[in-house]
Structure formats: C-alpha cells, structure tokens
N, C-alpha and C positions, 0 to 999 in steps of 0.2 A: 150157329157157326158150324159149317160143314167140316166133318172129320175126313181128311183125305189121306189115302194110302198111296205111297210112291213105290212102284215096282220097277226095279232097275236103277242102279245108282251110278251109271256111267255119265258121260259128258252131258247128254241132254237133260239129265236129272237136275243139273244146276239151273237150267232154264225153268223147269217145272217148279222146283222148290222156291225159286225167287218169285215166280208168279203167284204161288200159294201164299207166301209170306207178305206179298204186297197187297193182298186182298183183305178187305174187312169181312168177307163172307166165309173164309175158310182158314184152316190150319193144317199143318203137317202133323198127322196123328200117328201114322205108322209107316214103316219103311220095309222094303224087301229086296234082298239080293242073295245070290248063291255064294258070293265071296264073303266069308266070315270077317276078314280084316276090314274090307270096305264097309260092311254093315256096322261093325263096331265103331269105326272112325266117324262115320256119318251120324250114327246114333248118338255118340257123345257130343258131336258138334251141335246137333239139333235138340239135345236134351230129351231124346226119345227113350223111355224106359225099356229095359230088355224084354219085357212082356209084349211090347209092340214092335219088336224087331223080328222079321220073319226070313227064314232061309227058304221057305216053301210058299209060293204064291197062292196055292189053294187054301192054305191055312189063313192067310190074310183075307181072301175072298169070302171065307166062311165066318169072319169076325163080324158080329152084328153091329158093333160100334163104328165100323168103318162105313161111311156114307157113300164113298165113290173112290175109284182108283185112277191113277195116272200110269199108263203102261209105256215105259221108255226103255225097253230092253233092245238088244240087237234084233235085226229083222227076223231071224229064224225062230224067235220065240213069240212073235206077235200073234200068230194064228192061235196057238195053244192057249195063251193067257187070255186073249179076247174070248175065245170059245168058252173057257172056264168061267169068265166073268158073266157071260150070258147064262150059263148053266146055273150059277149061283145067284143070278138076278142082281148083280152088283153094277151100278152105273159106272161107266168108264170113259176115259179119253185115251185114244190109241195113236201112237206114232205111226207115220207112214213108212213104207208101204204096208198095207194091212196084212199081207200074206206073201208067200214066196211064189205063188202062181194063181191063175184064175180059179182053179178048182177049189183051193183053200178059201179064196175070197167068196166064192159062191156058197160054200158051206156056212160061213159066218152070216151071210145075208139070209140064208134059209133059216138058220137058228134064230135070228132076230125076228124074222117074220112069225115064227112059231112061239116065240117067247120075248116080246118086246121089252127092251131095257133102254133107259136114257143113255145116250152116248154121243161122242163126236170123234172124228178123225182129225189129227193135228196137221192139217195143211196150213202151215203157219202164215203163209203170205196172203191168205184171205183177210188177214187182220191188219194189213198195211193200209194206212189212210189213203195213199195214192191209188192203190188198187180199188178200194171201195168208191172213191170219187170217180175213177175211170168207169167203173161199172154203172154208177149213177148216170153219167153223161151218155153212155151207150144206150141205157134203158130209156132215157129221155129222147132218144133219137137225134142227139146233137151231132153224131158222126154220119148220119144217114145210113145207107146200106153198107155193111162192112164187106170189104173186098179181101183184105190181107191182114194177117197177124204174123209178125216176125219176132222171134224170141232168142235170147241167149241166157244161159246160166253158166258162169265160169268161175272155177276155183283153181288154185295153183298148188295146193298142199301136196298132192300125190307125186309131183315132179321130183321130190326128194327120194332118191333111190335107197337111202338108208332107212326109210320107214319100213318096218317089218310086215310080214304077211298077216295083218290083222283081219278080222272077219269081213271087213268091207271089200277085201280083195278075193273072197272065196264064194263062188256061186252057191254052194250048198248052204251057206250061212247068210248070204245077202240077197240071193235071187238074181241080182244083176249088179252092175257097177255104177258108173256115173249116171246111167239111165234111171235106175230105181232111186238112187241117192238124191240126185238133183232134178233129173227129168220128170220124176213124178210130180214135183211141185209145179213145173211149167205146164205139164199136161193138165193139172187141176186148174191152173189159172186160165188157160185157154178155154176150158169148159165153163168156168165160173164167169168169164167175161163175155164170150161170144158164142159158144156152142159145142156140140159133140164132134169128136173126130170120127170120120166115116171110113177113110182108108189111109194107109201109110206106106212109104218106102223109106228105107233107112240104110245108113252105113255106120259101122262101129269097128273099133280096133283096140287092141291092148298094146300099149307102148312099152311098158316095163313088164316083161313076161315072167320074171322070177324075182322073188324077194326072200330075204333072210327069214327063217322061221322065228316066231316070237321068243322061243327059248334059246335062240342063237345057235342051235345045232343043225346046220345045213340050210338048204334053200327049198322053197316050195313054189309051185306054179300059181301064177295069177290067171284065173280063168273067167274074169269078168271084163267088161268094157271100161277102158280109161276115158274114152270119149264116144259120143254118139250124135250123129246128125240125122235129122228127120225132115222129110217133106210130107205134107199131109193135106187131105181135102177134108173140110169140116162141113157142117150143116150150111144150107143156103148158099152153096157155091163159094164159101170162104176158102182161100188158099193160105197155107201156113208153112213156116219153116221153124226149126228148133235146133240150136247148136248147144250141146252140153259137153263140158269137159272138166276134169279134175287136173288137167295138165296145162292150164292157161297161166303162164309165168306171170307173177306179180299180182294176180287177182286173189282177193280174199273171199268175198261172197258177192260177186257181181251179177246182177240181173238187169236185163233190159227187155222190155216188150214194146213193140211199135204196132199200132193198130191204125189202118187206113180205111176210111169210108168214102162215100160219095159226096159228103158235105163237110168232112173234117177228119182230123187225125189226132192221135195222142201218142206220147212216148212216156212210159213208166220206167224209172231207173232206180235201182237200189244197190248201194254198197254200204256206206256208213249210215245213210239215211235215205228214206224213200222220197222221190220227187216226181212231179208230173208236169210235162209240157203239153200244150194243146195248140192246135191251129184250126179254128172253127169258122165256117162261113157266116153263121148267124151273129157272130161277135165281130165280124169285119176284120178278122186277123189277116195280115199279109205275110206272116211267118210264124214260127213256133215261139211260144212264150211260156215261161214258168208260171204256174198258178199257185196261189195259196190254197192249202187243203182245209176244208171246212171242219169245224170241231165235231160236227155230227158224224163225220167219217172216221173219227178216231176210235180204235178198238184195241182190246188186249185179249189174246187167245185164252189165257187161263181164266180171266174174269168172264169171258164168254161161256166157258164151260160151267162156271158156278152159276151164271145167270140161267143157263139151260136147266141145271138141276133145280133151281128155284122157280122155274116156270116163267122166266123172263127172257127166253131166247129170242133172237131177232130173225131166225129162220135162215141165216147165212152160213151156219156151221156145216161142215162136211159130215156125211153119215157113212156107215158101212156100205150103203148102196153106191155112194159116190166113190168110195174106195174100191169097190168091185169093178166099176167102169174104168177107173184109173188102172187097175191091175190088168184088166182085159186089154187095154190099149198098150201097156208095157209089153205084154206077152206077144201082141201082134207086131210090135216094133222088133222084138228079138227074133221072131219068126222071119220078118222081112230081111234083116241084115244077115241072118243065117242062110236063108235060101236065095238072097239077092233078087227079090221081086216085090211087087206091090201086094199088100195084104189088106183085104176088106174086113172091117170090124163088125 
C-alpha cells in the first residue's frame, strides 16, 4: 500500500484525496498546508495523527515513510515544491501549470535530468475515455491527414463581480489567468492528440479590472486575462484555434475539440460527461454519430499515478518535459497578445 502525502488542502485536494481513497493501491498517509485551521480540520476528518500533519512541505518530503506526494497548491508554489521533491528524491504528481514561467519550468526539467524521480503532471483530461479513444482513432489513421483542430474551454464562474481578488486573478501568484488555468489543458490536449504548436498569434483581455480584496478592505487590480483567443500553426501544416474564457455565462466546465482530417472527423465534448462523435469514410458515415467508448479507454488520473509508481504505467502520463513545452507555449501566447504579433515557438 503506497503511503501518499497531500501537499495543499485547497479545492483540488478534494479530487486528489477522493482518488487516493478510491484506490486499492494507496492511502492518505500525511497532509501538509500552511493554514493551521485547515490542516487540523482535514486531519481530523481523515484521522491523520498530528505527527503526520505538516505545516512545512520540506519536512514531509524528508519523511522516509511517505512514498510519494500530490502537489496541489496554488500556482506560485508549484516550482518550489516540485524542485524540493526532486532534491529529496520523492516521487510526485504536480498540478499544472508546473511553473510561473518558462525559465522555472526549464530548471525543473534540468533538475530531473540530473536526478531522475518518478513523477507525473496532472493534465487531467488525458484520462477522459473520449480523449483516449480519439487519440487511438487518429493514431490508426482513421481520420487521414489532420488539417484542423478547433477547441473551446469555457467556464462562467468569474462573471460574478462579487468574487474577491483571489490568487487566480493575480499574475505574480498565478502566472496568467484563463490562459494558464484553462488554456494549459487545451494546449496539452492539442499536443497529446495531434502534435506540437509551432507559432501563435493571440488576443486576450481583462473584463473585470478591479475586485474587492479578500479581507474586504478596499479593491485591487486584476492583472491577468479573463479570456484568451489563439490562432496557431502546428506540426505538419495543421491549423488550430483555441477559445478560452472564464466569462462564458452559464458554462460550468465546458470543453469541445473538433478535429478534421482528409478521411474523417471527430468531436470531443465534455461538461457533465465526456462524449465523442465521429464521421469516418472507412465506416461509410454520412454524418456525425455518437460512439460508445471502449472499456480499454477508461482511465483514472490518480490510479495512473499509482500504476506509474508500481511500474505499471501506460506511457500516456504527462511529464515535466511536457509541462515545460506547455509553459513555453503559454509564454509565447502571452508575448503575442502583449506585442500584438505572431510568435514562433
């Protein structure tokens, strides 16, 4: 049974902890957070003894009983904690984006090359059945030569102006706004499914420019993007577009990716559940039809991490090298919408 430490007890920790508890291969062994009240409350809830509740992540990483850690802190802590995990040779799963900028991501990659540690980056949507089946169809050549990939990732929660200036609205804490929060997932899916991004041109804006401070004392500036639209050229002449927003009224967690090839097309959609529609020449299709997703395409992110630790990984997990390429693309998009020009990656 793998003894897992959870670093960061915010919202994403609920997902991590649920995944650990659902697995027969792992248990929540230790927890870490700088917030003493949150640490005590979650420790009591999970029956974690006080000796395995940490206010300092380095102390957890030095605990020889902890087999691996889940890093689910706000973005500005990702680099430091992952770097320390590598330093202490502790296997880890890291939330995206892996850093605040390309240089930090490069340092992590270099550290791992010098001191390899089993790890994965939590690009969650690689584990959706529809995405994996789409990848299989593309790799089998069922769509022929890919010409276009068009994507949307839309949420609506930020449209509420009474939401205070939390870390997601501050560049020094998040790196970017909707782009890094949502766009990083779509950029990873584009690469996972069809190939690398070669050059980009983008437009982004901030809709609500001030929000109340968290303590209620005055207002502060929002200095990240509320939405971002990207045109891109990918490998092999593939053309793409990406529309990302946290201001899409009525949307919860809406994703759609359309891929068009010379012999077929597919549409992946996710909000409450993932679905896949196809239109394939070799199947004699005359229009799009929804397909059943094969059992072999079913996957779970947390279980995938435990399989990786136990030497049973399927090779489809994202690595720090993938995270580096993702961050480099994000930075190119930021440069593009800042300078209003195409940027080659």
